[in-house]
C-alpha positions in Angstrom: 133.1 -353.2 50.5 134.5 -350.3 52.6 137.0 -349.5 49.9 134.5 -349.7 47.0 133.7 -346.6 45.0 130.0 -345.8 44.7 128.6 -343.4 42.1 126.2 -342.1 44.6 126.3 -341.3 48.3 122.5 -342.1 48.6 120.0 -343.7 46.2 116.3 -343.4 46.9 114.4 -346.2 45.1 110.9 -347.1 44.2 109.0 -344.0 45.0 106.6 -341.8 43.1 108.7 -338.7 42.6 107.1 -335.3 42.1 109.2 -333.6 39.3 108.5 -330.3 37.7 107.0 -332.0 34.7 104.9 -334.4 36.7 105.1 -337.5 38.9 107.3 -340.3 37.7 108.6 -343.7 39.0 112.3 -342.9 39.1 115.2 -343.4 41.4 117.1 -340.4 42.9 120.9 -340.5 43.0 122.5 -338.1 45.5 126.1 -337.0 45.4 127.8 -334.4 47.6 124.4 -333.2 49.0 122.9 -332.6 45.5 120.7 -334.5 43.2 123.0 -336.1 40.6 120.7 -338.3 38.6 117.0 -339.1 38.1 116.4 -342.4 36.4 115.0 -345.8 36.8 117.4 -348.6 37.8 120.3 -346.5 39.1 123.4 -348.3 40.3 124.0 -348.9 44.0 124.7 -346.1 46.3 126.8 -346.1 49.4 123.5 -345.8 51.3 120.1 -347.1 50.0 116.7 -346.0 51.0 113.4 -347.6 49.8 110.5 -345.3 49.0 108.4 -348.2 47.7 104.7 -347.3 47.8 105.4 -343.8 48.9 105.5 -340.3 47.4 108.7 -338.2 47.2 108.2 -334.5 47.3 110.5 -331.5 47.4 111.3 -330.7 51.0 109.0 -327.9 52.2 110.1 -324.3 52.1 108.4 -322.5 55.0 108.6 -318.9 53.9 107.0 -317.3 56.9 107.9 -318.3 60.4 109.1 -316.7 63.7 111.6 -318.2 66.1 114.2 -316.9 68.5 112.9 -313.4 67.7 113.7 -310.5 70.0 111.3 -310.2 72.9 107.9 -308.8 71.9 106.3 -306.7 74.7 108.6 -308.4 77.2 107.9 -312.0 76.0 110.0 -314.3 73.9 108.8 -317.0 71.4 108.8 -320.5 72.8 111.0 -321.8 69.9 114.6 -321.0 69.3 116.3 -322.1 66.2 117.0 -325.5 67.7 113.5 -326.5 68.6 111.9 -324.6 65.7 114.0 -326.2 62.9 113.7 -329.6 64.6 109.9 -329.3 64.5 110.1 -328.1 60.9 112.1 -331.1 59.6 109.9 -333.6 61.4 107.0 -332.1 59.4 108.8 -332.5 56.0 110.2 -328.9 55.8 113.9 -328.5 54.8 114.2 -324.7 54.4 112.9 -321.9 56.6 112.8 -318.2 56.2 112.3 -316.4 59.6 112.4 -312.7 60.2 115.2 -310.4 61.5 113.0 -307.8 63.0 114.0 -304.1 63.3 112.0 -301.9 65.5 112.1 -298.1 65.8 115.5 -296.9 67.0 117.4 -300.1 66.0 120.0 -300.6 63.4 118.9 -303.4 61.0 122.4 -304.6 60.4 122.9 -305.2 64.1 119.6 -307.2 64.3 120.7 -309.4 61.3 124.1 -310.0 62.9 122.5 -311.0 66.1 120.1 -313.3 64.2 123.1 -315.0 62.5 124.6 -315.7 65.9 121.4 -317.2 67.2 120.9 -319.5 64.1 124.4 -320.7 63.4 124.9 -323.1 66.3 121.3 -324.3 66.6 119.6 -324.7 63.2 119.0 -328.3 62.0 118.1 -327.3 58.4 119.0 -324.5 56.0 117.6 -321.0 56.3 117.8 -317.5 55.0 116.3 -314.3 56.5 113.5 -311.9 55.7 114.3 -308.3 56.8 111.6 -306.5 58.8 112.0 -302.7 58.3 110.5 -300.8 61.2 112.6 -297.7 61.0 113.4 -296.6 57.4 116.0 -293.9 58.1 118.1 -292.5 55.3 121.1 -294.5 56.4 119.0 -297.7 56.3 117.6 -296.9 52.9 120.8 -295.7 51.3 123.4 -298.0 53.0 122.1 -300.8 55.2 119.3 -302.2 53.1 121.2 -302.4 49.8 124.2 -304.0 51.5 122.0 -306.6 53.3 120.2 -307.4 50.1 123.6 -307.9 48.3 124.6 -310.2 51.2 121.7 -312.5 50.5 118.7 -311.2 52.5 116.6 -310.4 49.4 113.2 -310.0 50.9 111.8 -307.2 53.1 108.7 -307.1 55.2 106.8 -303.9 56.1 103.9 -303.5 58.5 100.9 -301.3 58.2 100.0 -301.8 61.8 101.7 -302.6 65.2 103.3 -300.0 67.4 107.0 -299.9 66.9 106.8 -301.5 63.5 104.1 -299.8 61.4 105.2 -297.5 58.5 103.2 -294.7 57.0 102.5 -294.6 53.3 105.4 -292.3 52.5 107.8 -294.7 54.3 106.3 -297.7 52.5 107.0 -296.0 49.2 110.6 -295.4 50.2 111.1 -299.0 51.0 109.4 -300.1 47.8 111.7 -297.8 45.9 114.8 -299.4 47.3 113.4 -302.9 46.6 112.7 -301.9 43.0 116.2 -300.6 42.5 117.8 -303.7 44.3 115.6 -306.4 42.9 114.1 -307.5 46.2 110.7 -308.7 47.2 108.6 -306.7 49.6 106.1 -308.5 51.9 103.3 -306.5 53.4 101.3 -307.1 56.6 98.1 -305.5 55.4 95.7 -304.5 58.2 94.3 -301.0 58.7 95.9 -299.7 61.8 93.4 -296.9 62.5 90.4 -299.3 62.3 92.1 -301.7 64.8 93.0 -298.9 67.2 89.7 -297.1 67.0 87.6 -300.3 67.5 89.9 -301.6 70.3 89.7 -298.3 72.2 85.9 -298.3 72.0 85.6 -301.9 73.0 87.8 -301.3 76.0 85.8 -298.2 77.0 82.7 -300.3 76.9 84.5 -303.1 78.9 84.1 -305.5 76.1 87.2 -307.5 76.6 86.2 -311.0 75.8 88.1 -313.1 73.2 85.5 -312.5 70.5 86.5 -308.8 70.4 89.9 -309.7 69.1 88.3 -310.8 65.8 85.8 -307.9 65.7 88.6 -305.3 66.3 90.5 -306.6 63.3 87.8 -306.3 60.7 87.9 -307.9 57.3 87.1 -304.5 55.8 90.4 -303.2 57.3 92.3 -306.0 55.6 90.6 -305.2 52.3 91.5 -301.5 52.5 95.1 -302.1 53.6 95.5 -304.7 50.8 94.2 -302.3 48.2 96.4 -299.5 49.6 99.5 -301.7 49.5 98.8 -302.8 45.9 98.3 -299.1 45.0 101.6 -298.0 46.5 103.4 -300.8 44.7 101.7 -299.8 41.4 103.0 -296.2 41.8 106.6 -297.5 42.3 106.1 -300.3 39.7 107.5 -303.1 41.8 106.2 -306.5 42.9 104.8 -307.1 46.4 103.5 -310.1 48.3 100.6 -309.8 50.7 101.2 -311.9 53.8 98.8 -314.2 55.6 95.6 -313.4 53.7 92.7 -314.3 56.0 89.7 -312.5 54.5 87.8 -313.2 51.3 87.6 -309.5 50.7 91.4 -309.1 50.7 91.7 -312.1 48.4 89.3 -310.5 46.0 91.5 -307.3 45.9 94.5 -309.4 45.0 92.5 -311.3 42.4 91.5 -308.0 40.8 95.1 -306.7 40.8 96.3 -309.9 39.1 93.6 -309.6 36.4 95.0 -306.1 35.7 98.4 -307.7 35.1 100.1 -306.3 38.3 102.9 -308.3 39.8 101.1 -309.0 43.1 101.6 -312.2 45.0 100.0 -313.5 48.1 100.2 -316.1 50.9 97.9 -317.8 53.2 98.3 -320.1 56.2 96.8 -323.1 57.9 94.9 -321.1 60.5 92.7 -319.6 57.8 91.7 -323.0 56.4 91.4 -325.0 59.5 90.6 -322.5 62.3 87.7 -320.0 62.5 86.5 -317.1 64.5 84.2 -319.5 66.2 87.2 -321.3 67.7 88.3 -318.0 69.4 84.9 -317.2 70.8 84.9 -319.6 73.7 83.3 -319.2 77.2 86.7 -319.8 78.8 90.2 -318.7 77.6 90.9 -321.9 75.5 90.1 -319.8 72.4 93.3 -317.9 73.1 95.2 -320.8 71.5 93.8 -319.6 68.1 94.4 -315.9 68.6 96.6 -314.5 65.8 96.6 -311.5 63.4 95.0 -311.3 61.1 92.5 -313.5 62.9 90.7 -316.5 61.5 87.5 -315.4 60.0 84.0 -316.9 60.3 83.9 -320.5 59.2 82.1 -319.8 55.9 85.1 -317.6 54.9 87.3 -320.8 54.6 85.8 -321.7 51.3 87.0 -318.5 49.8 90.5 -319.0 51.0 90.5 -322.5 49.5 89.2 -320.9 46.3 92.2 -318.5 46.3 94.7 -321.3 46.8 93.2 -323.3 44.0 92.7 -320.6 41.4 96.2 -319.1 41.8 95.2 -316.0 43.7 97.2 -317.2 46.7 100.5 -318.8 45.5 102.2 -319.5 48.8 101.2 -321.6 51.8 103.3 -320.8 54.9 102.9 -321.6 58.5 103.3 -318.1 60.1 104.6 -320.2 63.0 104.6 -317.8 66.0 104.9 -320.0 69.0 103.7 -318.6 72.3 103.0 -320.7 75.3 99.3 -321.0 76.2 100.3 -320.2 79.8 101.8 -316.9 78.6 98.7 -316.1 76.5 96.5 -316.3 79.6 99.0 -315.0 82.2 96.5 -312.4 83.3 94.2 -315.1 84.7 90.6 -315.9 83.7 89.7 -312.3 83.0 92.7 -311.7 80.6 91.5 -309.1 78.1 91.9 -309.8 74.4 94.4 -307.0 74.1 96.9 -308.8 76.4 97.0 -312.1 74.6 100.1 -312.5 72.4 99.2 -312.9 68.7 100.4 -316.1 67.0 99.9 -319.8 66.7 102.4 -322.6 66.3 102.2 -324.7 63.1 105.6 -325.3 61.5 105.3 -329.1 61.9 101.6 -329.4 61.0 101.6 -327.1 58.0 102.3 -329.7 55.4 100.2 -332.6 56.8 97.1 -330.4 57.2 97.2 -329.3 53.6 98.2 -332.7 52.2 95.3 -334.3 54.0 92.6 -331.8 53.1 94.1 -330.8 49.7 95.7 -333.8 48.1 93.8 -336.6 49.8 90.7 -334.5 50.0 90.7 -334.3 46.2 91.0 -330.5 46.0 94.5 -330.4 44.5 97.1 -332.4 42.7 100.6 -333.4 44.0 102.0 -330.8 41.6 99.9 -328.0 43.1 100.8 -329.1 46.6 104.5 -328.9 45.7 104.2 -325.5 44.1 102.3 -324.0 47.0 104.5 -325.4 49.8 108.0 -325.5 48.2 108.6 -324.4 44.6 106.8 -321.1 44.5 108.2 -319.7 47.8 111.6 -320.8 46.6 111.1 -318.9 43.4 109.7 -315.7 45.0 112.4 -315.5 47.6 115.5 -316.2 45.4 116.2 -319.8 46.5 115.1 -321.6 43.3 116.4 -323.9 41.8 118.8 -324.7 44.6 115.7 -325.3 46.8 112.1 -326.1 46.1 112.4 -328.6 43.3 113.6 -332.2 42.6 116.0 -331.6 39.7 119.5 -332.5 38.8 121.9 -330.0 40.4 119.4 -329.0 43.1 120.1 -329.6 46.8 118.8 -333.1 47.8 116.1 -331.7 50.0 113.3 -334.3 50.0 110.3 -335.4 52.0 109.0 -339.0 51.6 105.3 -339.3 52.4 103.1 -342.1 53.4 100.0 -340.9 51.8 97.7 -343.4 53.6 99.0 -342.9 57.1 96.3 -341.7 59.5 97.6 -339.5 62.3 95.7 -337.8 65.1 97.5 -334.6 65.9 98.6 -334.3 69.5 100.9 -331.7 71.0 102.7 -334.5 72.8 103.9 -335.9 69.4 105.2 -332.6 68.0 108.7 -331.3 68.3 108.2 -327.6 68.9 108.8 -326.2 72.4 105.4 -324.6 73.0 102.8 -326.2 75.3 99.9 -326.5 72.8 98.8 -326.9 69.3 95.5 -325.4 68.1 95.1 -328.5 65.9 94.9 -330.9 68.8 92.8 -334.0 68.0 92.5 -333.2 64.3 92.9 -336.3 62.2 95.0 -336.1 59.0 95.6 -338.6 56.3 99.2 -338.5 54.9 102.4 -337.8 56.9 106.0 -337.2 56.0 107.9 -340.3 57.3 111.4 -339.4 56.1 113.1 -336.0 55.6 116.4 -335.6 53.7 118.3 -332.3 54.0 121.2 -331.9 51.5 121.4 -335.6 51.0 121.4 -336.4 54.8 118.6 -338.4 56.3 117.6 -336.3 59.3 114.2 -337.8 60.1 113.0 -341.4 59.4 110.1 -343.3 60.8 109.9 -341.3 64.0 113.6 -341.1 64.7 115.7 -337.8 64.5 119.2 -338.2 63.2 120.1 -334.5 62.8 122.2 -332.4 65.0 121.9 -328.7 65.9 124.2 -326.5 63.8 124.1 -328.6 60.6 121.8 -326.1 58.9 123.4 -323.4 56.8 122.6 -319.8 55.9 121.7 -319.7 52.2 122.4 -316.4 50.6 119.3 -315.8 48.4 119.5 -314.5 44.9 117.7 -311.3 43.9 114.2 -312.6 42.8 113.7 -309.8 40.4 115.8 -307.8 37.9 117.0 -304.5 39.6 115.4 -301.5 37.9 117.7 -298.7 37.1 115.2 -296.5 35.3 112.8 -294.3 37.3 109.2 -295.3 37.7 107.2 -294.0 34.8 105.3 -291.6 37.0 108.5 -289.7 37.6 109.4 -289.7 33.9 106.1 -288.1 32.8 
C-alpha cells in the first residue's frame, strides 16, 4: 500500500458541504493543499476523514484581530502569533488578518517588516496584514503605501480617535485618495474624538471614574457622526470604505442610508455587540472591565438592531476584533482603577464562530449560507483573498471547518487556547462547535487534539480588492 498512487492526499466523506450554490452531500478531494474535486463517491485518498452527520464549512476568515502588536501605553497584548493563531484554528478559523500599526513618527515599512518577523516562525495558519496609517507623511503616501499595497497588504485602516493614531479629515482624504488610485480597501474606526475627550475630561473633573463612564464617554451619537463623516469623505473621493466594529444602532442606520443611495460602503460588527451589553460593564466591582472595549457594547436593547444589520445586509462582515489583554492588567490600578486606565479590548478569536453559529444558525436567525458569507466568504472578497480563501470550490485552498451542529458546549476560559487569563463569555452555553479544522489540506485540529506546529502558516499576498482608478474624482473634474 505504501507505494500505491492515490488520486487525492485527503478525502473528506459524508458531510453536508456548504458550497457557493448551497449545501450538498458531496465528498471533498484534496490534492497539494487545494480542493481538487467535489463529488459523491470519490475514489480513496491517501488519508480519509469521515464527516458523517456533520457540516463542512469554509474555514473562517477573521478579518479583524490584534496579536503581537507593539506595546500600547506600555502594555503588550497577551497573544503573540503562536497562541493567537492556535486559538483561532481551534475555533474553526483558518485565515487571520491582524494589523501592522504605524504611530506618529514611525515608518510603516519598518513596522510591516517587524510584523513579518514576528509572524513567520510562530503562525499556525495563514495570514495577511492590514496596514494602520497613523502618520500619513508625503513619503508614506507617495512611496511606502503604494509599495506595500503592491506587495500584498491591500487594506488600510485609519482612526478618527486615539492619541498617536487619529487622523484629521484632510489626512483621511489623502489616504482615501491613495487607496482609490491603488485599488485598496480603507477601514475606518469611526468614533468622534472630540466627544470622547470632552466627556472624559468632564467626568474626571467630577471624579466620576467608575466603569459605567467608559460607555457614557463613548456616546452612540459620536459613532453616528463619525460614521456619517467617514462616509462623506469617501463619497468626495469616490472610493469604497468599510466601517469597523459597528456597535450602535444609529451608526448602522447611517450605513444603511448610504447603501440605499448606492454608495460602496461596507461594514463589520463583532460578537461583543451581540452577546455583551453596557450592563455587563456597569458592575459594582471591576469584573465589568473584562467587557471594556471601544466602541463599547451598548445597552442590551441595542443588540436587536445589530442583529437586524447582520441579517438585512447592512453589516456584511462578522469579525472578532480579538484584542487580548489580561484581566490582571486591566485592573492593575487596584479596586479604584478609573475607567480611563483600563486597556480597551476583549478576547474572542476562538469563540467568534461558535457564538454566531449557536445564536444565528441554530437559533433560526440565519442559514448556513449566510453564516459562511459573514464569517468567511465576504471578508475574503473584500480584502483580496477570494477565491483562494473563503470558499469551498475547486482550486481554492483546502481550508475547512467540520462542525458538530448539535454539540453543546459551556464556554470556559480553561478550555480555550488563547494566552489571556479570561473570556468575557465565561459560562455561556453554545450549541454547535467546530470539531475539525483543516488548513491547506492538513488536519490541524481534530476532536480536541492539536496537530499543527508553529511556523506552518504562510503570509498570503492579497490581491487588490478593487480596480485602481486612474481618473480624478469627478469633483476635481468639474
